[in-house]
C-alpha positions as CSV (number, residue, x, y, z in Angstrom):
1,M,27.5,-12.4,-58.5
2,R,30.8,-13.5,-60.1
3,A,30.4,-15.7,-63.2
4,N,32.2,-18.6,-61.6
5,A,30.3,-18.4,-58.2
6,Q,27.8,-21.0,-57.2
7,P,24.3,-19.9,-56.3
8,A,23.8,-19.4,-52.5
9,E,21.5,-22.4,-52.2
10,R,24.2,-24.7,-53.7
11,R,26.7,-23.6,-51.0
12,L,24.5,-24.7,-48.1
13,T,25.3,-27.8,-46.1
14,L,22.7,-30.1,-44.8
15,K,20.8,-29.2,-41.7
16,L,20.3,-32.3,-39.6
17,P,16.9,-33.4,-38.1
18,A,18.3,-32.8,-34.6
19,E,19.1,-29.2,-35.5
20,W,15.6,-28.5,-36.7
21,A,14.2,-30.3,-33.6
22,A,16.2,-28.0,-31.3
23,A,15.1,-24.9,-33.4
24,L,11.4,-25.9,-33.2
25,A,11.6,-26.6,-29.5
26,K,13.1,-23.1,-29.0
27,Q,10.3,-21.6,-31.2
28,W,7.7,-23.1,-28.8
29,E,9.2,-21.1,-25.9
30,R,8.3,-17.9,-27.7
31,A,4.7,-16.7,-27.1
32,D,4.4,-15.2,-30.6
33,K,5.4,-18.6,-32.2
34,R,3.0,-20.5,-30.0
35,V,0.2,-18.2,-31.3
36,Q,1.4,-18.8,-34.8
37,W,1.6,-22.6,-34.4
38,L,-1.9,-23.0,-32.8
39,L,-4.0,-20.0,-33.9
40,E,-2.9,-18.8,-37.4
41,A,-4.5,-20.7,-40.2
42,D,-1.7,-20.0,-42.7
43,A,1.1,-21.3,-40.4
44,W,0.7,-24.8,-41.9
45,P,2.0,-26.5,-43.9
46,A,5.5,-25.3,-42.9
47,N,8.2,-25.8,-45.4
48,L,11.5,-26.1,-43.5
49,P,14.7,-25.8,-45.7
50,I,17.2,-28.6,-45.2
51,G,19.9,-27.3,-47.6
52,R,22.3,-29.4,-49.7
53,P,25.7,-31.0,-49.1
54,S,28.4,-28.9,-50.7
55,A,30.4,-30.4,-53.5
56,H,33.5,-30.2,-51.3
57,A,31.7,-32.2,-48.5
58,F,30.4,-34.7,-51.1
59,T,33.9,-35.3,-52.4
60,H,36.0,-35.1,-49.2
61,Q,33.6,-36.0,-46.4
62,T,31.6,-38.8,-48.0
63,G,31.0,-40.7,-44.8
64,Q,29.6,-37.7,-43.0
65,V,27.3,-36.9,-45.9
66,R,26.1,-40.5,-46.0
67,A,25.3,-40.3,-42.3
68,Q,23.4,-37.1,-42.8
69,L,21.4,-38.5,-45.6
70,A,20.7,-41.6,-43.5
71,A,19.4,-39.5,-40.6
72,W,16.9,-37.9,-42.9
73,R,15.7,-41.2,-44.3
74,Q,14.8,-42.2,-40.7
75,V,12.5,-39.2,-40.2
76,T,8.9,-40.4,-39.9
77,V,7.2,-37.1,-39.0
78,G,5.8,-35.0,-41.7
79,Q,7.2,-35.4,-45.2
80,V,10.8,-35.0,-46.3
81,M,11.1,-33.9,-49.9
82,W,14.0,-35.4,-51.9
83,E,15.6,-34.4,-55.2
84,D,18.1,-36.1,-57.4
85,T,21.3,-34.0,-57.5
86,R,24.4,-34.5,-59.6
87,F,27.8,-33.8,-58.2
88,R,30.9,-33.3,-60.4
89,S,32.8,-36.0,-58.4
90,G,29.9,-38.6,-58.7
91,D,29.0,-40.9,-61.5
92,E,25.3,-41.0,-60.8
93,P,22.8,-38.5,-59.4
94,V,22.3,-38.6,-55.6
95,S,18.9,-38.2,-53.9
96,V,19.3,-35.5,-51.3
97,P,16.6,-34.0,-48.9
98,T,15.7,-30.4,-49.7
99,H,12.7,-29.6,-47.5
100,W,10.9,-30.9,-44.5
101,I,7.2,-30.3,-44.7
102,L,5.2,-30.2,-41.4
103,R,1.5,-30.0,-41.8
104,S,0.3,-29.1,-38.3
105,A,1.3,-28.0,-34.8
106,T,1.1,-31.7,-33.8
107,D,3.7,-32.5,-36.5
108,A,6.0,-29.7,-35.2
109,A,5.7,-30.9,-31.6
110,L,6.5,-34.5,-32.7
111,A,9.4,-33.1,-34.7
112,T,11.0,-31.6,-31.6
113,G,11.3,-35.0,-30.0
114,D,10.5,-33.1,-26.7
115,A,7.9,-34.8,-24.6
116,A,7.1,-31.6,-22.7
117,V,6.5,-29.6,-25.9
118,Q,4.3,-32.4,-27.2
119,A,2.3,-32.5,-24.0
120,E,1.8,-28.7,-24.0
121,V,0.7,-28.6,-27.6
122,A,-1.8,-31.4,-27.0
123,R,-3.1,-29.9,-23.8
124,L,-3.6,-26.4,-25.4
125,Q,-5.3,-27.9,-28.3
126,L,-7.8,-29.6,-26.0
127,L,-8.3,-26.5,-23.9
128,C,-8.9,-24.3,-26.9
129,A,-11.5,-26.9,-28.1
130,R,-13.3,-26.5,-24.8
131,V,-13.3,-22.7,-24.3
132,D,-14.5,-19.6,-26.2
133,R,-12.1,-18.5,-28.9
134,T,-12.0,-15.1,-27.1
135,Y,-9.6,-16.6,-24.6
136,W,-7.4,-18.7,-26.9
137,S,-4.7,-16.2,-27.3
138,V,-4.2,-15.4,-23.6
139,L,-4.0,-19.1,-22.8
140,V,-1.5,-19.8,-25.6
141,R,0.6,-16.8,-24.6
142,Q,0.5,-17.2,-20.8
143,R,1.2,-20.8,-20.0
144,A,1.6,-19.9,-16.3
145,L,-2.2,-19.3,-16.1
146,W,-3.1,-23.0,-16.6
147,R,0.1,-25.1,-16.2
148,D,-0.6,-25.9,-12.5
149,R,-4.4,-26.1,-12.8
150,D,-6.8,-28.8,-13.7
151,D,-8.2,-28.4,-17.2
152,D,-11.8,-28.5,-15.8
153,E,-10.9,-25.6,-13.5
154,V,-9.4,-23.6,-16.4
155,V,-12.6,-24.1,-18.5
156,R,-14.8,-23.2,-15.5
157,A,-12.7,-20.0,-15.1
158,T,-13.4,-19.0,-18.7
159,H,-17.1,-19.4,-18.0
160,V,-16.8,-17.2,-14.9
161,A,-14.9,-14.6,-16.8
162,S,-17.7,-14.6,-19.5
163,A,-20.3,-14.1,-16.8
164,L,-18.6,-11.2,-15.0
165,T,-19.3,-7.5,-16.0
166,P,-18.0,-4.2,-14.6
167,G,-19.9,-3.0,-11.5
168,M,-22.0,-6.1,-11.2
169,A,-21.2,-6.7,-7.5
170,E,-22.9,-3.4,-6.6
171,G,-21.0,-3.2,-3.3
172,R,-21.3,-6.8,-2.3
173,P,-18.1,-8.8,-1.4
174,L,-16.7,-11.1,-4.1
175,R,-17.7,-14.2,-2.1
176,A,-21.3,-13.1,-2.5
177,L,-21.3,-13.3,-6.3
178,A,-23.0,-16.3,-7.7
179,V,-21.8,-16.9,-11.3
180,A,-21.3,-19.9,-13.5
181,G,-22.2,-22.3,-10.6
182,V,-18.8,-22.0,-8.8
183,D,-18.3,-22.1,-5.1
184,T,-17.6,-19.1,-3.0
185,K,-13.8,-19.6,-3.0
186,F,-13.4,-20.1,-6.7
187,L,-12.7,-16.4,-7.5
188,E,-10.1,-16.3,-4.7
189,R,-8.3,-19.5,-5.8
190,H,-8.2,-18.5,-9.5
191,R,-8.0,-14.7,-9.2
192,G,-5.0,-14.2,-11.4
193,L,-6.4,-16.4,-14.2
194,I,-9.8,-14.7,-14.1
195,V,-8.3,-11.2,-14.2
196,A,-6.2,-12.2,-17.2
197,L,-9.3,-13.5,-18.9
198,L,-11.3,-10.4,-18.1
199,D,-8.5,-8.3,-19.5
200,V,-9.0,-9.9,-22.9
201,R,-12.7,-8.9,-22.8
202,F,-12.2,-5.4,-21.4
203,E,-8.9,-4.3,-22.7
204,G,-6.9,-4.6,-19.5
205,L,-9.4,-2.8,-17.3
206,A,-9.6,-5.5,-14.6
207,S,-5.8,-5.4,-14.1
208,R,-5.7,-1.6,-14.1
209,Q,-8.5,-1.2,-11.6
210,G,-8.1,-4.3,-9.6
211,L,-10.8,-7.0,-9.5
212,E,-12.8,-5.5,-6.6
213,A,-12.9,-2.1,-8.2
214,F,-13.7,-3.5,-11.6
215,L,-16.6,-5.5,-10.3
216,G,-17.7,-2.8,-7.8
217,A,-17.2,-5.2,-5.0
218,A,-16.5,-4.5,-1.3
219,D,-12.7,-4.9,-0.9
220,E,-12.5,-7.2,2.1
221,A,-8.7,-7.2,1.6
222,N,-8.5,-3.6,2.8
223,H,-5.8,-3.4,5.4
224,W,-3.9,-0.8,7.1
225,L,-0.7,0.6,5.5
226,L,2.0,2.5,7.3
227,V,2.4,6.1,6.0
228,V,5.6,7.9,7.0
229,P,6.7,11.4,5.9
230,L,10.4,11.4,5.2
231,S,10.9,15.1,5.5
232,A,9.5,17.8,7.8
233,N,6.2,19.7,7.4
234,L,4.6,17.3,4.9
235,L,2.2,15.7,7.4
236,S,1.2,16.5,10.9
237,F,2.3,13.1,12.2
238,A,5.5,11.1,12.2
239,Q,3.7,7.8,11.4
240,Q,0.1,6.8,10.8
241,R,-1.8,3.8,9.6
242,V,-4.2,4.4,6.7
243,R,-6.6,1.9,5.1
244,T,-6.0,1.2,1.4
245,Y,-9.3,2.5,0.2
246,E,-8.8,5.8,2.0
247,L,-5.3,6.1,0.6
248,A,-6.7,5.6,-2.9
249,V,-8.9,8.7,-2.6
250,S,-6.6,10.9,-0.5
251,P,-3.6,12.3,-2.3
252,L,-0.5,12.6,-0.3
253,P,1.1,16.0,-0.2
254,A,4.5,15.1,-1.7
255,S,6.0,15.0,-5.2
256,R,7.6,11.6,-4.4
257,V,6.0,8.4,-3.1
258,L,8.2,5.6,-2.0
259,L,6.5,2.2,-1.9
260,I,8.2,-0.3,0.4
261,E,7.2,-3.9,0.6
262,N,8.0,-4.6,4.2
263,E,7.4,-2.4,7.2
264,S,10.5,-3.8,8.9
265,S,12.7,-1.9,6.4
266,L,11.6,1.5,7.7
267,H,14.7,1.8,9.9
268,Q,16.9,1.6,6.8
269,V,15.2,4.6,5.1
270,P,16.9,8.0,5.5
271,P,15.2,11.4,5.4
272,L,14.3,12.3,1.8
273,P,13.1,15.6,0.5
274,D,9.5,16.0,-0.5
275,T,8.9,12.2,-0.1
276,I,6.4,10.1,1.8
277,A,6.8,6.4,2.3
278,V,4.0,3.9,2.2
279,L,5.0,0.6,3.7
280,G,3.4,-2.9,4.0
281,S,1.2,-3.2,0.9
282,G,2.5,-6.6,0.1
283,L,0.4,-8.1,-2.6
284,N,-2.5,-5.7,-1.9
285,L,-1.5,-3.2,-4.6
286,S,-4.7,-2.4,-6.4
287,W,-5.0,0.9,-4.6
288,T,-1.9,2.2,-6.6
289,S,-4.2,2.6,-9.6
290,T,-5.4,5.8,-8.0
291,P,-5.1,8.8,-10.5
292,W,-3.3,11.0,-8.0
293,L,-0.2,8.8,-8.2
294,H,0.1,9.7,-11.9
295,E,1.4,13.1,-10.8
296,C,4.0,11.7,-8.4
297,E,7.5,10.2,-8.9
298,I,7.1,6.6,-7.7
299,G,9.8,4.4,-6.4
300,Y,9.3,0.8,-5.5
301,W,11.6,-1.2,-3.2
302,G,10.9,-4.8,-2.3
303,D,12.6,-8.1,-1.7
304,M,14.7,-9.5,-4.5
305,D,12.8,-12.6,-5.2
306,T,10.2,-13.7,-7.7
307,W,7.3,-12.4,-5.5
308,G,9.0,-9.0,-5.0
309,L,9.4,-8.6,-8.8
310,Q,5.8,-9.7,-9.3
311,M,4.7,-6.9,-7.0
312,L,6.9,-4.4,-8.8
313,A,5.4,-5.6,-12.1
314,H,1.8,-5.1,-10.7
315,V,2.5,-1.5,-9.6
316,R,4.2,-0.8,-13.0
317,C,1.2,-2.1,-14.9
318,L,-0.9,0.4,-13.0
319,Q,1.7,3.2,-12.9
320,P,4.1,2.7,-15.8
321,H,6.5,5.4,-14.6
322,T,7.3,3.5,-11.4
323,E,11.1,3.1,-10.8
324,A,12.5,0.0,-9.3
325,L,15.0,0.7,-6.4
326,L,17.6,-1.8,-5.2
327,M,16.0,-4.6,-7.2
328,S,18.5,-5.5,-9.9
329,R,20.8,-8.3,-10.8
330,D,23.8,-6.1,-10.0
331,V,22.6,-5.4,-6.5
332,F,21.7,-9.0,-5.9
333,D,25.1,-10.3,-7.1
334,A,27.0,-7.7,-5.0
335,H,25.2,-8.6,-1.8
336,Q,24.0,-12.2,-2.0
337,G,27.0,-13.6,-0.1
338,Q,25.7,-15.2,3.0
339,S,22.4,-13.2,2.8
340,A,20.6,-14.9,-0.1
341,V,18.4,-17.8,0.8
342,P,16.2,-20.3,-1.0
343,E,12.7,-19.0,-2.0
344,P,10.3,-21.5,-0.5
345,V,7.6,-21.1,-3.2
346,A,8.4,-19.1,-6.4
347,A,5.8,-17.1,-8.2
348,A,4.8,-17.8,-11.8
349,M,7.1,-19.7,-14.2
350,E,7.3,-16.8,-16.6
351,A,8.3,-13.3,-15.9
352,P,5.1,-11.1,-15.5
353,D,4.2,-8.2,-17.8
354,G,5.4,-4.9,-16.4
355,L,9.1,-5.8,-16.0
356,T,11.8,-4.4,-18.2
357,V,13.9,-6.8,-20.3
358,E,16.7,-6.8,-17.8
359,E,14.2,-7.2,-14.9
360,A,12.6,-10.2,-16.7
361,R,16.0,-11.8,-17.1
362,F,16.7,-11.2,-13.4
363,Y,13.3,-12.8,-12.6
364,D,14.3,-15.9,-14.6
365,H,17.7,-16.0,-12.8
366,L,16.1,-15.8,-9.4
367,R,13.6,-18.5,-10.3
368,R,16.3,-20.9,-11.4
369,S,18.7,-20.1,-8.5
370,D,19.1,-22.4,-5.5
371,R,19.3,-19.2,-3.4
372,G,17.0,-16.9,-5.2
373,R,15.7,-14.7,-2.4
374,L,17.5,-11.7,-0.8
375,E,15.3,-9.8,1.6
376,Q,15.5,-6.0,1.5
377,E,16.4,-5.9,5.2
378,R,19.6,-7.7,4.4
379,L,21.0,-4.8,2.4
380,P,23.5,-2.6,4.2
381,D,22.0,0.7,5.3
382,A,24.7,2.7,3.5
383,V,23.8,1.0,0.2
384,V,20.1,1.8,0.8
385,H,20.8,5.4,1.6
386,Q,23.0,5.9,-1.5
387,A,20.3,4.4,-3.8
388,L,17.4,6.4,-2.3
389,H,19.4,9.7,-2.4
390,A,20.3,9.0,-6.0
391,W,16.7,8.4,-6.9
392,C,15.7,11.7,-5.3
393,S,18.6,13.6,-7.0
394,L,17.7,12.1,-10.4
395,G,14.1,13.2,-10.0
396,S,15.1,16.7,-9.0
């Protein structure tokens, strides 16, 4: 440091309360920060630096500095620390704010001035007070699990998750399970929440296996999928319907498996070497956890909407090497034109685990868009052919 240079702290300008409010509100949107605020004992008190007005500002922007100091004097949340500071151009020391001390997550929420943040902090604090600490982190990290549910239902779901164990169904259907005093439809209504809670207890096993397989329950959702060989001599039929539980235990004789959300898109699919297409799984994707798929190249092609990306994420959580096909922002932007339509009901507020960073951004874009749905059937056949041939060539 040069002899005539001022220390870095002395060069800082004041950070206004509104600036800290915006920064704190932005912090709350990050899952790791929410965990820190609510679950880490050493997070509080938080000592937020305010800075100091520069000598130049004090001398030449006196009115602005006075307004900044006045803004800090009006702060009633937490504690603002003041210090007398002497400036060369002033006759007397001036009391300036140096740090803003917030002593709790409630203080931080109030400091944001954002009613939504304040409501979420208060609600999570109440939920955590009512449920086993095992589940605190998942509730804090994944707000979509409880935002649209009644608190009593969320608490009851944690009781159910605590009562469930691997294989306990012993072949019975899920509706036959009597746990935690819930009705027969409870598991169905809160399936995603319960699976997420079970994943905390069993290190993701419920998601990887699917709820029925995890509990050893009869999968009443088994339905028929359309299996189509895309090159000659792979199978002895041109098309055949196979039930999901049979497909899970019967490896397909191809190095590539192409998963297609909707059967109606079959006419768009060209012949592809050493590839078999499985169409029509929709949301029933638990069968893709089957070990034989580990050895295959997997492509997934679905609608470009939040539900399509949810399904892609589900498959990728079970088979991480799954490649998304024709489900990107670039493809959407190039072809939305008159083909994109509103999505009647969007999936979860937050992008699901299993998406890449770019896919998560695309998910958020679709969720916010007035026309955030582009069905796969709307893509030109030539575009589909090019993308699927490129996928095969890249794998080869």
